[in-house]
C-alpha positions as CSV (number, residue, x, y, z in Angstrom):
1,M,-73.8,120.6,-66.9
2,F,-71.9,123.6,-67.8
3,T,-68.9,124.9,-69.8
4,Y,-65.7,126.5,-68.7
5,H,-62.7,126.9,-70.7
6,G,-59.2,126.0,-70.1
7,N,-55.8,128.5,-69.7
8,D,-55.7,127.2,-73.6
9,G,-59.3,128.3,-74.4
10,W,-60.2,124.6,-75.1
11,P,-64.0,124.2,-74.2
12,L,-64.5,121.6,-71.0
13,F,-67.9,120.6,-69.7
14,A,-68.3,119.9,-65.4
15,T,-71.2,119.8,-63.1
16,V,-71.9,120.8,-60.1
17,M,-73.4,119.4,-57.1
18,H,-74.8,121.5,-53.7
19,G,-76.0,120.5,-51.0
20,S,-76.5,122.2,-47.3
21,A,-73.2,124.0,-47.6
22,K,-74.5,125.5,-51.0
23,G,-72.1,129.0,-50.7
24,A,-70.6,128.4,-47.9
25,E,-67.2,127.9,-49.4
26,G,-65.8,129.1,-45.6
27,R,-67.3,126.9,-43.5
28,H,-66.8,123.4,-45.6
29,L,-64.6,123.7,-48.4
30,P,-66.3,122.6,-52.0
31,I,-65.0,118.9,-53.3
32,V,-63.8,118.3,-56.5
33,L,-63.5,114.7,-58.0
34,L,-61.7,113.8,-61.1
35,H,-63.0,110.4,-62.9
36,G,-60.7,107.6,-63.6
37,G,-59.2,106.7,-67.7
38,G,-61.9,105.8,-69.1
39,P,-65.5,106.4,-67.4
40,D,-66.9,110.3,-67.1
41,H,-67.8,111.9,-64.6
42,E,-71.1,110.0,-64.1
43,M,-68.4,107.4,-61.8
44,F,-68.4,109.8,-59.2
45,V,-72.6,110.6,-59.1
46,P,-73.5,108.2,-56.5
47,L,-70.5,109.2,-54.0
48,A,-71.3,113.0,-54.4
49,Q,-74.5,112.4,-53.8
50,E,-73.4,110.3,-50.1
51,L,-70.8,113.3,-49.5
52,V,-73.1,116.6,-50.5
53,D,-74.8,117.5,-47.5
54,H,-71.5,119.2,-46.4
55,H,-70.0,120.2,-49.4
56,T,-70.6,121.6,-53.1
57,I,-69.2,119.3,-55.4
58,A,-67.6,119.8,-58.8
59,L,-67.5,116.8,-61.0
60,P,-65.8,117.7,-64.5
61,D,-65.1,115.4,-67.4
62,I,-61.8,115.5,-67.9
63,R,-60.5,116.7,-70.6
64,G,-60.9,114.1,-73.6
65,Y,-63.4,111.6,-71.6
66,G,-67.3,112.3,-71.9
67,R,-68.5,116.0,-73.0
68,S,-64.8,117.5,-72.7
69,V,-64.5,116.1,-76.2
70,C,-60.7,117.2,-76.9
71,A,-59.6,115.2,-80.6
72,D,-56.1,117.1,-80.5
73,P,-52.8,114.9,-78.6
74,T,-51.0,117.6,-78.0
75,R,-53.2,119.6,-75.8
76,H,-53.2,115.8,-73.3
77,T,-50.7,116.7,-71.1
78,W,-50.3,116.5,-67.5
79,T,-49.5,120.1,-66.8
80,Q,-53.2,121.0,-69.0
81,Y,-54.8,118.6,-67.2
82,A,-53.7,120.4,-64.0
83,D,-54.2,123.5,-65.6
84,D,-57.4,122.5,-66.2
85,V,-58.5,121.7,-62.7
86,V,-57.2,125.4,-61.4
87,S,-59.7,126.7,-64.4
88,L,-62.5,125.0,-62.7
89,L,-62.1,126.3,-59.7
90,D,-61.6,130.4,-61.6
91,H,-64.8,129.7,-62.9
92,L,-66.3,128.8,-60.0
93,G,-65.1,131.3,-57.8
94,W,-63.3,128.8,-55.4
95,T,-60.5,129.6,-53.9
96,R,-59.6,126.6,-52.5
97,A,-61.3,122.9,-52.4
98,I,-60.3,119.8,-51.7
99,V,-59.0,117.8,-54.8
100,G,-60.4,114.0,-55.5
101,G,-59.7,111.7,-57.9
102,A,-59.8,107.9,-58.9
103,G,-56.9,106.4,-60.8
104,L,-56.1,109.2,-63.2
105,G,-57.8,111.7,-61.8
106,T,-55.2,110.8,-58.9
107,T,-52.3,112.0,-60.9
108,I,-54.3,114.9,-61.8
109,A,-54.9,115.9,-58.1
110,L,-51.4,114.9,-57.1
111,R,-49.8,117.5,-59.7
112,T,-52.4,119.9,-59.2
113,A,-51.1,119.6,-55.7
114,V,-47.4,120.1,-56.6
115,A,-48.4,123.1,-59.2
116,S,-50.7,124.9,-57.4
117,P,-50.8,124.4,-53.6
118,E,-52.4,127.2,-52.1
119,R,-55.5,125.8,-54.6
120,V,-55.8,122.4,-52.9
121,A,-56.4,122.5,-49.3
122,A,-56.6,118.5,-48.8
123,L,-56.7,115.5,-51.4
124,I,-58.7,112.2,-51.3
125,L,-56.9,109.6,-53.9
126,I,-58.8,106.2,-54.5
127,S,-56.8,104.2,-56.4
128,V,-53.6,105.4,-57.4
129,E,-51.7,105.2,-60.8
130,D,-48.6,103.9,-61.1
131,I,-45.1,105.8,-61.5
132,E,-43.2,104.1,-63.9
133,D,-39.4,103.4,-63.9
134,D,-37.8,103.9,-67.2
135,E,-38.3,100.7,-68.6
136,K,-41.9,100.6,-67.5
137,K,-42.9,103.8,-68.8
138,E,-41.3,102.5,-72.5
139,A,-44.0,99.9,-72.4
140,E,-46.6,102.4,-71.2
141,I,-46.3,104.5,-73.9
142,A,-46.5,101.0,-76.3
143,F,-49.5,100.0,-73.9
144,M,-51.3,103.3,-75.1
145,D,-50.2,104.1,-78.7
146,A,-52.1,100.3,-78.9
147,F,-55.3,101.7,-77.4
148,A,-55.4,104.7,-79.5
149,E,-54.9,102.7,-82.2
150,R,-57.7,100.5,-81.8
151,A,-59.7,103.3,-80.1
152,R,-59.2,105.1,-83.9
153,S,-60.2,102.3,-86.3
154,A,-62.1,99.7,-84.5
155,G,-63.9,102.1,-81.4
156,I,-63.9,102.3,-78.0
157,E,-65.3,98.9,-76.9
158,A,-62.8,97.4,-78.8
159,A,-59.9,99.5,-77.7
160,W,-60.8,98.8,-73.9
161,T,-61.8,95.0,-74.5
162,P,-58.4,93.3,-74.1
163,I,-57.6,95.0,-71.2
164,L,-60.1,95.4,-68.8
165,A,-60.3,91.5,-67.5
166,D,-57.0,92.7,-66.1
167,L,-58.5,95.8,-64.2
168,A,-61.0,95.3,-61.3
169,P,-64.4,94.8,-62.1
170,V,-65.8,98.1,-61.2
171,I,-63.8,100.1,-63.6
172,G,-65.2,97.6,-66.5
173,A,-68.2,98.7,-65.4
174,L,-68.2,102.0,-65.2
175,V,-65.5,101.8,-68.5
176,R,-68.4,100.3,-70.6
177,D,-71.3,102.7,-68.9
178,A,-68.9,105.7,-70.3
179,I,-68.6,104.3,-74.1
180,P,-71.9,105.8,-75.6
181,R,-71.3,109.4,-73.5
182,S,-67.3,109.0,-75.2
183,A,-66.0,110.0,-78.3
184,A,-63.5,107.4,-80.2
185,A,-61.4,110.2,-81.6
186,S,-61.2,111.7,-78.4
187,I,-60.6,109.2,-76.4
188,A,-57.9,108.1,-78.7
189,A,-56.2,111.6,-78.5
190,A,-56.2,110.8,-74.8
191,A,-53.9,108.3,-74.9
192,A,-51.6,110.4,-75.4
193,I,-51.1,111.8,-71.9
194,G,-48.8,107.5,-71.8
195,R,-46.2,109.7,-73.7
196,D,-46.0,112.0,-70.8
197,R,-44.3,111.7,-67.6
198,S,-46.4,112.3,-64.2
199,F,-43.4,112.1,-61.5
200,R,-40.1,109.9,-61.8
201,S,-40.6,109.0,-58.6
202,V,-42.6,108.6,-55.8
203,D,-39.9,111.2,-54.0
204,E,-41.1,114.1,-56.1
205,L,-44.4,114.2,-54.0
206,V,-42.9,114.4,-50.4
207,G,-43.4,118.3,-50.5
208,I,-47.5,117.9,-50.4
209,T,-48.5,119.0,-46.9
210,A,-52.3,118.9,-47.5
211,P,-54.3,116.1,-45.7
212,T,-54.0,113.5,-48.1
213,L,-56.7,110.3,-48.0
214,I,-55.2,107.3,-49.9
215,V,-57.3,104.6,-50.8
216,P,-55.1,101.0,-52.2
217,G,-55.9,99.8,-55.6
218,M,-55.6,96.5,-56.4
219,D,-53.7,96.0,-59.8
220,H,-50.7,96.6,-61.4
221,R,-51.7,100.1,-62.9
222,H,-52.9,100.8,-59.2
223,P,-50.6,99.2,-57.4
224,T,-51.2,99.0,-53.6
225,Q,-47.8,99.0,-52.3
226,L,-47.5,102.6,-54.2
227,A,-50.5,103.5,-51.8
228,E,-49.2,101.9,-48.8
229,D,-45.6,103.9,-49.5
230,L,-47.7,107.0,-49.8
231,A,-49.3,107.2,-46.9
232,R,-46.1,106.5,-45.2
233,L,-44.1,109.4,-47.0
234,L,-47.0,111.9,-47.3
235,P,-46.2,114.4,-44.3
236,R,-50.3,114.0,-43.1
237,G,-50.8,111.0,-45.3
238,V,-53.9,109.0,-44.3
239,L,-54.0,105.1,-45.3
240,A,-57.8,104.4,-45.6
241,S,-58.5,101.1,-44.2
242,T,-60.9,99.8,-47.4
243,A,-59.5,99.6,-50.1
244,M,-60.1,98.8,-54.0
245,S,-62.1,95.2,-54.3
246,A,-63.5,92.3,-56.7
247,D,-66.8,92.8,-54.6
248,L,-67.3,96.5,-56.2
249,Q,-69.1,95.9,-59.2
250,N,-71.0,99.2,-60.3
251,A,-70.6,103.1,-58.9
252,E,-73.3,102.7,-56.7
253,D,-71.0,100.0,-54.9
254,F,-68.2,102.8,-55.2
255,G,-69.9,105.3,-53.9
256,R,-71.4,102.7,-50.7
257,V,-67.9,101.4,-50.3
258,F,-65.7,104.7,-49.8
259,A,-68.3,107.5,-48.4
260,P,-67.6,105.8,-45.0
261,P,-63.6,106.4,-44.9
262,I,-64.5,109.6,-46.7
263,H,-67.2,110.7,-44.8
264,E,-64.4,109.8,-41.7
265,F,-61.6,111.8,-43.4
266,L,-63.6,115.1,-44.1
267,D,-64.7,115.2,-40.3
268,E,-61.2,114.9,-39.0
269,L,-60.6,117.2,-41.8
270,R,-63.4,119.7,-40.2
271,R,-62.5,119.4,-36.6
272,T,-58.7,119.8,-37.0
273,T,-58.5,122.8,-39.3
274,G,-62.1,124.3,-39.1
275,V,-62.8,123.7,-43.1
């Protein structure tokens, strides 16, 4: 694990896994994998192990999660999260990378592709977060504010208890696994992202021209329909044949199930673009 800094000077943490492509950015572009909201980078270790033979892989703890403790709510915005990805690329000396994520990480990946398209060679989006209309956004703010209050007053586990039953089983397992590595004040502060607006409609994403693999989610916060819409609207969007399901129970299942469609996507990317 190493420290890098956001453009606001805040210390953040990540780890890098090297495979046979170590030092070969020009041959096989590196990958950044951004975890979901609740887990930390550990959720992606089994998947990264499946991919690392051909790509160097960076696994950051997103600001607020894991070791990237940030208990200042004002520092949790979508712009800042996307800037943190660029700061990580700069720290590692990577001109471009394939940027992937799950849940929260998909929104950050998309924001990075919109803000810094020259740095994003391709996208891997697993269980894309919903894009709320005005009414749903108000509900999201109330939801996240209540979560933050529970985290501050009763701890992270209490904050998640009324939520996890409505999400995919694997999400619950990944969240519970990360709780001992998380700081309650930081997790509460990260909930301030609910007050920011990621996108107002899916139409804001149609300018993304990077090849994009989209794995459908399975719950109301990660709707299947949104994944299908994105695959249709993005110029180079590809809908994966595999989706989130109740059969997935842990990070190992997550890596085993999603590695094959990602390998297929990356193989096609190398075949058509040489990277």
